[in-house]
C-alpha positions as CSV (number, residue, x, y, z in Angstrom):
1,M,-9.2,7.5,5.6
2,N,-11.5,8.3,2.6
3,A,-14.6,6.2,2.1
4,G,-13.6,5.2,-1.4
5,S,-10.7,3.1,-0.2
6,A,-12.9,1.0,2.2
7,P,-13.6,-1.9,-0.2
8,S,-9.9,-2.3,-1.0
9,H,-9.0,-2.6,2.6
10,R,-11.2,-5.7,3.0
11,M,-8.7,-7.6,0.9
12,F,-6.8,-10.5,2.6
13,G,-3.4,-8.8,2.7
14,A,-4.8,-5.6,4.2
15,L,-6.7,-7.5,6.9
16,L,-3.6,-9.3,7.9
17,A,-1.5,-6.1,7.8
18,R,-3.9,-4.4,10.1
19,R,-3.3,-7.0,12.8
20,V,0.5,-6.4,12.8
21,P,1.4,-4.5,16.1
22,G,1.7,-0.8,15.3
23,A,0.1,-1.0,11.9
24,N,-3.0,1.0,13.0
25,R,-1.0,3.8,14.7
26,P,-1.4,7.0,12.7
27,S,2.3,7.7,12.7
28,M,5.2,6.3,14.6
29,N,7.9,8.5,16.1
30,L,10.5,7.4,13.6
31,E,8.2,8.3,10.7
32,R,7.9,11.8,12.0
33,A,11.7,12.4,11.5
34,D,13.0,13.8,8.2
35,Q,12.0,11.3,5.6
36,G,11.4,8.7,8.3
37,L,8.7,6.9,6.3
38,F,11.1,6.5,3.4
39,L,13.8,5.2,5.6
40,L,11.5,2.6,7.1
41,W,10.6,1.6,3.6
42,L,14.3,1.3,2.7
43,A,14.9,-0.9,5.8
44,F,11.9,-3.1,4.9
45,M,13.0,-3.5,1.3
46,G,16.6,-4.3,2.5
47,L,15.2,-7.2,4.5
48,L,13.2,-8.4,1.4
49,V,16.3,-8.2,-0.8
50,F,18.3,-10.1,1.7
51,A,15.7,-12.8,2.0
52,S,15.5,-13.0,-1.8
53,W,19.3,-13.4,-2.0
54,L,19.1,-16.3,0.4
55,L,16.4,-17.9,-1.7
56,W,18.5,-17.5,-4.8
57,K,21.5,-19.1,-3.1
58,A,19.3,-22.0,-2.1
59,G,18.1,-22.4,-5.7
60,A,14.5,-21.6,-4.8
61,W,13.9,-19.0,-7.5
62,H,15.1,-21.4,-10.3
63,R,12.9,-24.2,-9.0
64,L,10.0,-21.8,-8.7
65,V,10.3,-20.7,-12.4
66,A,10.9,-24.2,-13.7
67,A,7.9,-25.6,-11.8
68,D,5.4,-23.0,-13.2
69,P,5.0,-23.2,-17.0
70,T,2.3,-20.6,-16.8
71,H,4.8,-18.0,-15.6
72,L,2.1,-16.5,-13.3
73,T,4.6,-16.5,-10.4
74,V,7.0,-14.4,-12.4
75,A,4.2,-12.0,-13.2
76,I,3.2,-11.7,-9.5
77,V,6.9,-11.1,-8.5
78,L,7.3,-8.4,-11.2
79,L,4.1,-6.8,-10.1
80,F,5.2,-6.8,-6.5
81,I,8.5,-5.2,-7.4
82,G,6.9,-2.5,-9.5
83,C,4.4,-1.6,-6.8
84,S,7.0,-1.6,-4.1
85,L,9.2,0.8,-6.0
86,W,6.2,3.1,-6.5
87,T,5.5,2.8,-2.7
88,G,9.0,4.0,-2.0
89,Q,8.6,7.0,-4.4
90,R,5.2,7.8,-2.7
91,A,6.8,7.6,0.8
92,W,9.4,10.2,-0.4
93,V,6.6,12.5,-1.6
94,L,4.6,12.2,1.6
95,G,7.8,12.8,3.6
96,L,8.4,16.0,1.7
97,E,4.9,17.1,2.4
98,R,5.3,16.4,6.1
99,Q,8.5,18.5,6.2
100,R,6.7,21.4,4.5
101,L,3.8,21.2,7.0
102,D,6.0,20.9,10.1
103,G,8.3,23.7,8.8
104,G,5.5,26.0,8.0
105,H,6.4,26.3,4.3
106,I,2.9,26.6,3.1
107,G,3.8,28.7,0.1
108,D,5.8,26.0,-1.7
109,G,2.9,24.5,-3.6
110,S,2.3,21.9,-1.0
111,W,-1.2,20.2,-0.5
112,S,-1.4,21.3,3.1
113,G,-0.4,24.8,2.2
114,E,-3.1,25.1,-0.4
115,F,-5.6,23.7,2.2
116,L,-4.5,26.2,4.9
117,Q,-4.6,29.1,2.5
118,G,-7.9,28.1,1.1
119,T,-9.6,27.6,4.5
120,R,-8.4,31.1,5.5
121,Q,-10.4,32.8,2.8
122,P,-13.6,34.5,3.8
123,G,-16.6,32.2,3.3
124,A,-14.4,29.2,2.5
125,D,-16.0,25.7,2.6
126,R,-13.7,23.8,4.9
127,S,-15.3,20.4,4.1
128,A,-14.7,20.9,0.4
129,W,-11.1,21.8,1.0
130,L,-10.7,18.8,3.3
131,Q,-12.0,16.5,0.6
132,V,-9.4,17.9,-1.8
133,L,-6.6,17.4,0.7
134,G,-7.8,13.9,1.4
135,E,-7.9,13.1,-2.3
136,Q,-4.3,14.4,-2.8
137,A,-3.1,12.4,0.2
138,H,-4.9,9.2,-0.4
139,G,-6.1,9.2,-4.1
140,P,-2.9,7.7,-5.7
141,H,-3.0,4.8,-3.2
142,E,-6.3,3.5,-4.7
143,M,-4.6,2.0,-7.8
144,A,-1.8,0.5,-5.7
145,W,-4.4,-1.3,-3.5
146,W,-6.2,-2.5,-6.6
147,L,-2.9,-4.0,-8.0
148,N,-2.3,-5.5,-4.6
149,G,-5.6,-7.4,-5.0
150,I,-4.5,-8.4,-8.5
151,Q,-1.6,-10.3,-7.0
152,L,-4.1,-12.4,-5.0
153,K,-6.3,-12.9,-8.0
154,L,-3.4,-14.1,-10.1
155,G,-2.5,-16.6,-7.4
156,L,-6.1,-17.9,-7.4
157,L,-6.0,-18.0,-11.2
158,G,-3.0,-20.2,-11.0
159,K,-4.8,-22.5,-8.6
160,V,-7.7,-22.8,-11.0
161,I,-5.3,-23.6,-13.9
162,G,-3.3,-26.1,-11.9
163,F,-6.4,-28.0,-10.8
164,S,-7.8,-27.9,-14.3
165,I,-4.6,-29.5,-15.6
166,L,-4.8,-32.1,-12.8
167,A,-8.4,-32.9,-13.7
168,L,-7.6,-33.2,-17.5
169,Q,-4.8,-35.6,-16.7
170,L,-7.0,-37.7,-14.5
171,G,-9.7,-37.7,-17.2
172,Q,-7.3,-39.0,-19.8
173,M,-6.5,-42.1,-17.7
174,D,-8.1,-45.2,-19.3
175,S,-6.5,-47.7,-17.0
176,F,-3.9,-47.8,-14.2
177,D,-0.7,-49.6,-14.9
178,P,1.4,-50.1,-11.8
179,S,4.6,-50.1,-13.9
180,Q,3.9,-46.5,-14.9
181,S,3.0,-45.2,-11.5
182,A,6.1,-43.1,-11.2
183,Q,5.5,-41.3,-14.5
184,L,1.8,-40.9,-13.7
185,L,2.5,-39.4,-10.3
186,K,5.0,-37.0,-11.8
187,S,2.4,-35.8,-14.4
188,L,-0.3,-35.4,-11.8
189,T,1.8,-33.4,-9.4
190,G,2.7,-30.9,-12.1
191,G,-0.8,-29.4,-12.0
192,L,-0.9,-29.5,-8.2
193,G,2.5,-27.7,-8.1
194,I,1.2,-24.9,-10.3
195,A,-1.8,-24.5,-8.0
196,L,0.2,-24.3,-4.8
197,L,3.1,-22.2,-6.0
198,T,1.0,-19.5,-7.6
199,T,-1.3,-19.3,-4.6
200,V,1.6,-19.1,-2.1
201,T,3.4,-16.4,-4.3
202,G,0.2,-14.4,-4.6
203,L,-0.6,-14.5,-0.9
204,T,2.9,-13.6,0.1
205,G,3.1,-10.6,-2.3
206,N,-0.4,-9.5,-1.2
207,I,0.6,-9.5,2.5
208,L,4.0,-7.8,2.0
209,L,2.7,-5.1,-0.3
210,G,-0.3,-4.6,2.0
211,L,2.1,-3.8,4.9
212,Q,3.7,-1.1,2.8
213,L,0.4,0.5,1.6
214,M,-1.0,0.4,5.2
215,R,1.8,2.5,6.5
216,L,1.4,4.9,3.6
217,D,-2.3,5.3,4.4
218,R,-1.6,5.8,8.2
219,F,1.0,8.4,7.4
220,A,-1.4,10.2,5.0
221,D,-4.1,10.1,7.7
222,A,-1.8,11.8,10.2
223,L,-0.9,14.4,7.6
224,V,-4.5,15.3,6.9
225,A,-5.4,15.3,10.6
226,D,-2.4,17.6,11.4
227,A,-3.3,20.0,8.6
228,L,-6.9,20.1,9.8
229,A,-5.8,20.7,13.4
230,L,-3.5,23.6,12.2
231,S,-6.3,25.1,10.2
232,L,-8.7,25.0,13.2
233,R,-6.0,26.5,15.4
234,H,-5.6,29.4,13.1
235,T,-9.4,29.9,12.8
236,N,-9.9,29.9,16.6
237,T,-6.9,32.3,17.1
238,P,-8.0,35.9,16.4
239,T,-5.5,38.0,14.5
240,T,-5.3,41.6,15.8
241,G,-4.2,44.5,13.7
242,T,-2.5,47.7,14.7
243,D,-5.8,49.3,15.8
244,G,-6.5,46.5,18.2
245,A,-9.4,45.1,16.1
246,G,-9.8,41.4,15.5
247,D,-10.4,39.5,12.3
248,G,-12.9,41.3,10.2
249,D,-15.7,42.9,12.2
250,R,-15.0,40.8,15.3
251,P,-14.1,42.8,18.4
252,A,-10.7,42.2,20.0
253,G,-12.2,41.5,23.4
254,P,-14.3,38.4,24.4
């Protein structure tokens, strides 16, 4: 993985996602199938849609929106949906790149094809080409990881707003009337509800999106590693011409 994405991976969701069994594997067998990563993403999103439908049937979504006058929970959910859709599109792109690399179609404008052709040029700087390939494979993920952290920050912002409302309500109390305890308790729990709901929503979105982005990064890591291995294999394999000579001025023999 490129060094620029290291700070993003220290986020809470990424740290939890890395502890999931199989999350650190470069590429699972199912992902190596045709568009396997995209199919895994579809299955994951299917589970989330089913869970969301169950919550809607139970009335949880309505209560969630009604209990949060700041609408930060709605913003977190919309941000999660948008980033998840982008993750699916990115999984499709990486799957196409994997198919081109495995099929040997290096002339179709693929990143790995450009890398292999560039490293075969005389005097080519392999490290520079490797940096270009790494940026093409991982670069777009940086913004997604940043937005994943924004979900957590929005949840913490909701917590601050909720406790601020709670503190203001407590500060406005001049005296305690036992006959108004029910109304007082209702007004106080409003700020506490905002704090808890936004925090839980932000944490949940951060973890679930972190799982998706972690698999994207692992798949991209495997793609870059396989392209590099293929490049080294071509470099170490001498190509003989019709006259029996090797590559350039190298002799055909040992």
